[in-house]
C-alpha positions in Angstrom: 89.0 78.7 131.8 87.6 79.5 135.0 89.2 83.3 134.7 87.5 84.0 131.3 84.6 85.9 132.8 87.2 87.9 134.4 89.0 88.5 131.2 85.8 89.6 129.3 84.7 92.2 131.5 87.8 93.7 131.7 87.5 94.1 127.7 84.1 95.7 128.4 85.8 98.2 131.0 85.0 100.9 128.5 82.8 100.0 125.4 82.9 102.8 123.0 86.8 102.3 122.8 86.4 98.4 122.3 84.0 99.0 119.7 86.7 101.5 118.1 90.1 99.4 118.8 87.8 96.2 117.4 86.8 98.2 114.3 90.3 99.1 113.5 91.2 95.9 114.1 88.8 94.3 111.8 89.8 96.5 108.7 93.5 96.0 109.3 92.8 92.2 109.1 90.8 92.4 106.1 93.1 94.2 104.3 95.9 92.0 105.2 93.9 88.6 104.7 93.0 90.4 100.8 96.3 91.6 100.1 98.0 88.4 101.0 95.9 86.1 98.7 96.6 88.6 95.9 99.7 88.0 96.7 99.7 84.8 96.7 98.3 84.6 93.9 100.8 86.6 91.9 103.7 84.6 93.8 102.7 81.1 93.3 99.5 80.9 91.4 101.8 80.1 88.4 102.6 76.4 90.2 99.4 75.1 88.7 101.0 75.2 84.9 102.4 72.1 83.1 106.1 71.6 83.7 107.3 70.3 80.4 106.2 73.7 78.2 108.4 76.7 77.5 107.4 80.0 76.4 109.8 81.8 73.9 109.7 86.0 73.4 111.5 88.1 72.1 114.7 88.8 73.8 113.8 92.9 74.2 110.3 92.8 74.9 107.2 90.4 75.2 105.1 93.5 73.0 107.8 92.7 69.9 106.4 89.9 67.8 108.2 86.9 66.2 108.5 85.8 62.7 106.4 82.3 62.2 109.7 81.6 59.8 111.3 80.3 63.0 108.5 77.6 63.9 110.3 74.7 61.5 113.7 75.3 63.7 112.1 75.5 67.0 110.4 72.0 65.9 113.6 70.9 64.6 115.4 71.0 68.3 115.8 67.2 69.4 113.0 66.9 72.8 110.3 69.3 71.4 107.2 66.9 71.2 105.3 69.9 69.5 105.2 73.9 69.5 102.3 76.2 69.3 102.1 80.1 68.8 99.9 82.8 70.2 98.8 86.6 69.8 97.7 88.9 72.7 94.2 90.1 70.6 93.1 92.7 73.5 89.7 92.6 72.5 87.1 94.9 74.7 83.4 93.2 74.5 80.5 95.7 74.6 82.6 98.3 76.7 85.6 98.9 78.6 84.3 97.0 81.7 83.7 93.9 80.3 87.5 92.8 79.6 89.0 89.3 79.6 92.0 87.5 77.9 91.4 86.9 73.9 94.6 85.7 72.2 94.7 84.4 68.6 96.1 80.4 68.1 96.2 77.7 65.6 93.3 75.9 66.9 95.3 72.2 66.6 98.8 73.4 67.9 97.4 75.1 71.0 95.1 72.3 72.4 98.1 69.6 71.5 100.2 71.6 73.6 97.6 72.5 76.6 96.0 69.2 76.8 94.8 70.6 80.0 92.0 72.1 78.2 89.2 70.0 77.9 87.3 70.4 74.8 84.8 68.2 72.9 86.4 66.3 69.9 83.1 68.1 67.3 83.7 71.4 69.0 87.8 71.0 68.6 87.1 70.2 64.4 84.8 73.3 64.6 86.9 75.2 65.8 90.0 73.9 63.3 87.7 74.6 60.1 85.7 77.6 61.4 88.1 80.4 60.0 85.7 83.4 62.1 85.9 80.5 64.8 86.5 80.9 69.1 86.3 78.9 71.7 85.5 80.3 75.4 86.0 78.8 78.9 83.2 77.6 81.1 83.7 80.8 83.3 83.1 83.1 80.4 80.1 81.1 79.4 78.6 81.5 83.3 79.5 85.1 83.4 78.1 86.2 80.3 76.1 83.2 79.1 77.7 82.8 75.9 76.8 79.7 73.6 77.7 77.9 70.9 76.6 79.9 67.9 77.1 83.4 69.2 78.5 86.0 67.4 80.7 87.9 69.5 81.7 91.4 69.0 85.1 92.4 70.0 86.8 95.8 69.7 90.4 95.5 69.7 92.7 98.3 71.3 95.4 97.4 69.2 94.9 95.5 66.1 93.0 97.3 63.5 91.8 95.6 60.3 92.6 96.3 56.6 89.6 98.4 56.2 90.2 100.5 59.3 87.6 99.6 61.7 88.8 98.2 65.1 85.4 95.9 65.5 86.0 92.1 64.8 83.2 89.4 65.2 84.0 86.0 66.3 81.4 83.0 66.2 81.7 80.7 69.5 81.9 77.2 67.9 83.1 75.8 71.4 83.5 75.8 75.4 86.1 74.4 76.8 86.5 73.8 80.7 90.1 72.6 82.9 90.9 69.5 83.8 90.5 69.8 87.1 89.5 72.6 89.9 92.8 74.9 89.3 92.7 74.7 85.7 88.6 75.4 85.7 89.0 78.1 87.8 91.1 79.9 85.1 89.2 79.4 82.2 88.1 82.8 82.0 89.7 83.4 78.2 88.7 83.3 75.1 90.7 81.8 72.0 90.3 83.1 68.7 91.2 81.4 65.3 94.7 82.7 64.2 94.0 82.3 60.4 91.2 85.1 60.0 93.0 87.1 62.3 96.3 87.1 60.5 94.7 87.8 57.1 92.3 90.2 58.1 95.1 92.3 60.5 96.5 95.7 59.0 99.8 94.8 59.9 102.1 92.3 61.5 101.3 89.4 59.1 103.1 86.1 59.3 104.2 86.9 63.5 103.1 86.1 66.8 103.9 87.6 70.5 105.3 84.0 71.7 105.6 80.6 71.0 104.8 77.6 73.7 107.1 75.1 73.3 105.7 71.6 74.4 108.8 69.1 75.9 108.8 65.6 75.7 110.9 65.4 79.0 110.9 68.5 81.4 114.0 67.5 83.2 115.7 68.6 79.6 113.7 71.8 79.6 116.7 74.0 80.6 119.0 72.2 77.5 115.8 73.2 75.2 115.6 76.7 76.5 119.3 77.5 75.8 119.3 75.6 72.3 116.6 77.7 71.1 117.9 80.6 72.4 121.1 79.9 70.4 119.3 79.0 67.4 118.5 82.8 66.8 121.9 84.5 68.8 123.2 87.1 66.6 120.0 87.6 64.7 117.7 90.2 64.2 115.5 88.0 66.0 116.8 87.4 68.8 114.7 85.2 71.6 114.5 84.8 75.6 113.0 81.1 76.3 111.9 80.2 79.8 109.7 77.8 81.7 105.9 78.6 81.6 106.0 79.4 85.4 109.0 81.8 84.9 107.3 83.6 82.2 103.9 84.2 83.9 106.0 85.1 86.7 107.9 87.8 85.2 104.6 88.9 83.1 103.0 90.0 86.6 106.1 91.7 87.8 105.7 93.9 85.0 103.1 96.0 87.2 105.9 95.8 90.2 106.9 93.6 93.1 103.2 92.6 94.3 105.6 91.1 97.4 107.0 94.3 98.4 103.9 96.6 97.7 102.1 94.2 99.8 104.6 94.2 102.4 104.5 98.3 102.3 101.2 98.6 102.9 100.9 96.0 105.4 103.7 97.4 107.5 102.4 100.5 107.4 98.5 99.6 108.2 100.1 97.5 111.3 102.4 99.6 112.5 99.3 101.8 113.5 97.4 99.5 114.3 99.7 98.7 117.1 100.2 102.2 118.4 96.2 102.3 118.4 96.1 99.0 120.1 98.8 99.5 122.3 97.4 102.9 123.3 94.3 101.1 124.1 95.7 98.3 126.5 97.9 100.6 128.2 94.9 103.0 128.9 93.1 99.7 130.5 95.8 99.3 132.7 96.3 102.9 134.3 92.6 102.9 134.6 92.1 99.9 136.3 95.5 100.1 138.7 93.3 99.9 141.7 91.4 96.6 140.8 94.8 94.9 140.4 95.7 96.3 143.4 92.5 94.2 145.2 93.3 90.7 142.7 96.8 91.0 144.4 95.2 91.1 148.0 92.7 88.8 147.2 95.7 86.3 146.4 96.5 86.5 142.9 100.2 86.3 142.3 102.3 88.8 139.9 102.1 85.9 137.5 98.2 85.7 137.4 97.8 89.4 137.0 100.4 89.5 134.3 98.7 86.7 132.8 95.2 88.3 132.7 96.5 91.1 131.2 98.3 89.2 128.4 95.0 87.0 128.0 92.9 90.6 127.4 95.3 91.3 124.7 95.0 88.0 123.0 91.2 88.2 123.3 91.1 91.7 121.5 93.6 90.7 118.5 92.2 87.1 118.1 87.9 88.3 118.2 89.4 91.2 115.9 91.7 89.3 113.5 88.9 86.7 113.2 86.4 89.2 112.1 88.5 90.4 109.9 89.7 87.6 108.2 86.4 85.8 107.7 85.4 89.4 106.2 88.7 89.5 103.6 86.9 85.8 102.4 84.2 87.4 101.2 86.1 90.3 99.9 88.5 87.9 97.8 85.1 86.4 96.3 83.8 90.0 95.5 87.5 90.6 93.8 87.3 87.3 91.7 84.4 87.9 90.1 85.7 91.4 89.2 88.8 89.4 87.8 86.4 87.5 85.3 86.9 84.3 87.7 90.6 84.3 88.2 90.7 82.6 91.9 91.6 85.1 94.8 91.3 82.8 97.7 92.2 83.2 101.2 93.9 79.9 101.0 95.2 78.1 104.6 98.6 79.9 104.5 97.3 83.4 104.8 95.1 82.1 107.6 98.3 80.9 109.2 100.2 84.2 108.4 97.3 85.7 109.9 97.0 83.9 113.1 101.1 84.3 113.7 100.3 87.9 113.2 97.6 87.9 115.7 100.0 86.2 118.3 102.7 88.9 117.8 100.6 91.6 117.7 98.7 90.5 121.1 102.1 90.3 122.6 103.6 93.2 121.4 100.6 95.0 122.2 100.2 93.7 125.8 103.7 92.6 127.5 104.2 96.4 128.6 100.9 96.9 130.4 101.6 93.6 132.1 104.7 93.9 133.4 103.4 97.5 134.7 100.8 95.1 136.3 103.0 93.0 137.7 105.1 95.3 139.1 102.4 97.3 141.2 102.7 97.5 144.6 99.3 97.1 146.6 100.2 100.0 148.9 101.2 102.5 146.4 98.0 101.5 144.0 95.7 102.0 146.7 97.1 105.1 148.0 96.8 106.4 144.5 100.5 107.1 144.0 
């Protein structure tokens, strides 16, 4: 620690260059923290879902509907505890900026398959009996101020009513929340009573997007998934059944391999930062060759001089990296708000990745200038050779 003032003074040898280099590092690590947080959300965000649920979709694509006539055959498979169905509605609230997920569901079956959603008994009864009823998640209530009794207009970009209109109106009859913080953080959606939706839509009556299967024993999921798909093999309605986690991940990958995209972006960013910071350290050592010669004359060993240069590189990368990561935490909160409460969080694993990156970057940009300072000959340095 007694050499810390010397390292600190070395950093400020050229203040303008230091500030510009730090700003580059801050920007790089803010981007790193935010993109890695988004990557973690897509790659492991499905871990919170129930292990005892399967999702059945059409084999060709999840956009192809499945007839509700399949329900009794799925329910008859041994090990199936409960089956629900769901249809993505695709509605806009007031204007395009106010989009949140809505799903038309059978009220009773949905809550049987998703006990993680907590809804008071009287509101559950109201959802079952109110044909135009809807329940909204706590996150939507916090954002839009919805309350029971409100009439919510939604303009669907998918489904047209029989009268040719795309304008639908739903009455809020319940407000649901999650059983824990994970589920509460994802209560940014709305469920609609399937009965009214199915009766009023212009096309697709008697069909749904996916089936949700709650199994009695999670260890039996693979057998049940295979049994479901065998039921409809070589039929007009062939199916693909997988765990809810796998289905969520495959849905996210429809927009691309998030991990690969993030890696490519960060690789380009840090290659540039490596060049910028490496050039900064090389210039700093080159300009201070006489100073290092004086230090060696005063008795500083080659190892100690090497350590001082590496310490300067570590200080530079750690300051820029930590400030960038703190800013990434704030940026993640902003992004969460834009995503209607989807929890984009800079988790401990992202902080660990950032710290490892800071260390590796410091070694990469500091090792060659440090070796140059180590090999420095006092006579040559003082003579300007």
